[in-house]
Backbone bond lengths (Angstrom), bond angles and torsions (degrees), N, CA, C in turn:
res aa  C-N    CA-C-N  psi(-1)  N-CA   C-N-CA  omega(-1)  CA-C   N-CA-C  phi
1 M - - - 1.452 - - 1.515 110.10 -
2 S 1.301 115.32 149.12 1.452 119.97 175.98 1.531 110.04 -74.85
3 H 1.325 115.58 164.27 1.452 119.74 179.11 1.534 110.28 -57.52
4 R 1.322 116.47 -44.20 1.473 120.41 -178.64 1.522 110.93 -63.42
5 E 1.316 117.84 -40.61 1.470 120.79 178.97 1.536 110.63 -64.58
6 I 1.291 117.35 -36.59 1.464 121.26 176.66 1.523 110.57 -64.15
7 V 1.318 116.80 -42.66 1.456 120.68 177.63 1.538 110.03 -62.06
8 V 1.313 116.01 -42.31 1.473 119.99 178.67 1.525 110.60 -60.96
9 V 1.322 117.98 -43.81 1.474 121.09 179.14 1.529 110.17 -62.36
10 R 1.309 116.76 -41.84 1.480 120.09 178.95 1.514 111.72 -62.38
11 L 1.337 116.64 -40.36 1.454 120.35 177.52 1.528 110.83 -68.80
12 L 1.316 117.07 -36.26 1.460 120.76 174.01 1.519 110.30 -59.01
13 A 1.332 116.19 -43.06 1.451 121.73 -178.69 1.535 110.94 -62.43
14 E 1.324 116.82 -27.44 1.468 120.45 176.36 1.529 111.84 -77.61
15 G 1.339 116.32 -4.90 1.449 120.63 178.16 1.521 113.79 86.90
16 R 1.308 117.20 17.05 1.468 120.29 -178.72 1.517 111.49 -76.77
17 S 1.305 115.20 148.72 1.475 121.82 177.14 1.536 108.32 -80.27
18 N 1.331 115.28 168.95 1.454 118.83 175.88 1.511 111.06 -58.56
19 R 1.319 117.25 -40.37 1.450 121.18 179.58 1.542 111.12 -63.16
20 A 1.337 116.73 -43.02 1.463 120.30 -179.99 1.524 111.25 -66.24
21 I 1.322 115.90 -38.07 1.477 120.41 176.86 1.517 109.38 -63.96
22 A 1.324 116.94 -45.30 1.465 121.25 179.55 1.510 110.88 -59.20
23 E 1.313 116.60 -43.93 1.479 120.17 -179.36 1.528 110.64 -66.08
24 A 1.341 116.69 -41.91 1.469 119.96 -179.65 1.513 113.19 -63.95
25 L 1.350 116.30 -33.33 1.464 120.35 -176.28 1.531 113.16 -103.60
26 Y 1.348 116.14 5.91 1.468 121.12 -179.23 1.532 111.25 56.41
27 L 1.325 115.90 47.68 1.452 123.31 179.31 1.525 109.23 -123.20
28 S 1.309 116.31 167.71 1.473 119.48 170.90 1.522 108.01 -82.72
29 E 1.333 115.36 159.10 1.455 118.60 176.50 1.526 111.12 -62.90
30 A 1.325 117.33 -32.93 1.463 120.77 177.90 1.517 111.36 -61.87
31 T 1.323 116.97 -39.15 1.466 121.04 178.41 1.527 110.60 -66.35
32 V 1.312 116.81 -40.22 1.477 120.96 177.13 1.509 109.12 -61.87
33 K 1.322 117.71 -44.08 1.458 120.80 178.64 1.512 111.72 -60.78
34 T 1.339 116.68 -40.14 1.460 120.53 176.63 1.526 111.13 -60.98
35 H 1.341 116.33 -44.59 1.458 120.13 177.55 1.546 109.84 -60.01
36 L 1.320 116.55 -41.94 1.474 120.46 -178.49 1.525 110.87 -65.47
37 V 1.309 117.98 -41.09 1.472 120.71 176.98 1.505 110.63 -58.79
38 R 1.316 116.38 -43.45 1.475 120.72 -179.87 1.534 110.16 -67.75
39 V 1.317 117.68 -41.25 1.477 121.55 178.35 1.540 108.98 -61.34
40 Y 1.318 116.96 -48.37 1.460 120.82 -179.89 1.531 110.30 -56.56
41 R 1.317 116.24 -45.50 1.463 120.86 -178.65 1.526 110.56 -63.59
42 K 1.311 117.52 -46.50 1.467 121.46 -178.02 1.523 111.58 -66.22
43 L 1.326 117.16 -34.05 1.466 120.34 -178.93 1.530 112.46 -90.69
44 R 1.349 115.12 -5.86 1.476 121.02 -178.75 1.534 111.69 58.04
45 V 1.325 114.15 50.33 1.467 121.32 175.57 1.518 108.89 -129.59
46 D 1.336 115.60 171.09 1.470 118.06 -178.92 1.518 113.75 -131.82
47 N 1.337 117.94 14.57 1.449 119.39 176.17 1.529 111.65 -153.17
48 R 1.306 116.39 166.81 1.461 123.75 -175.32 1.533 112.16 -60.99
49 A 1.327 115.93 -46.87 1.476 119.81 -176.57 1.526 110.58 -61.82
50 A 1.320 117.65 -45.19 1.459 121.33 179.16 1.528 110.65 -64.96
51 A 1.325 116.76 -38.25 1.453 120.26 178.70 1.525 111.32 -63.16
52 V 1.329 115.92 -40.43 1.474 119.30 179.26 1.515 109.61 -66.39
53 R 1.334 117.05 -48.63 1.469 120.06 -179.06 1.526 111.94 -58.42
54 R 1.307 115.73 -53.25 1.475 119.39 -177.48 1.506 111.86 -70.08
55 G 1.329 116.50 -40.54 1.463 121.33 -178.90 1.523 111.70 -61.53
56 L 1.304 116.92 -45.17 1.470 119.76 -179.35 1.526 110.70 -68.41
57 L 1.322 117.92 -34.67 1.457 120.78 176.92 1.523 110.72 -63.47
58 E 1.306 116.27 -41.80 1.473 120.38 -179.54 1.534 112.29 -71.17
59 L 1.314 116.72 -23.62 1.462 119.70 -178.74 1.524 112.19 -83.74
60 T 1.319 118.24 -14.90 1.452 120.76 -178.08 1.499 111.63 -93.67
């Protein structure tokens, strides 16, 4: 995962919405969604909860 995708996963783990992530990273919501699509694909998951679980496991 890219550095930005890792940051997005960490913010997801905090329970932030796409809008809150976009505001925190000074991005558009569309860009956040693009990052999430790529994260889901790389982690082979299809939802936020699974992405957080698997993403955090891979980061440790």
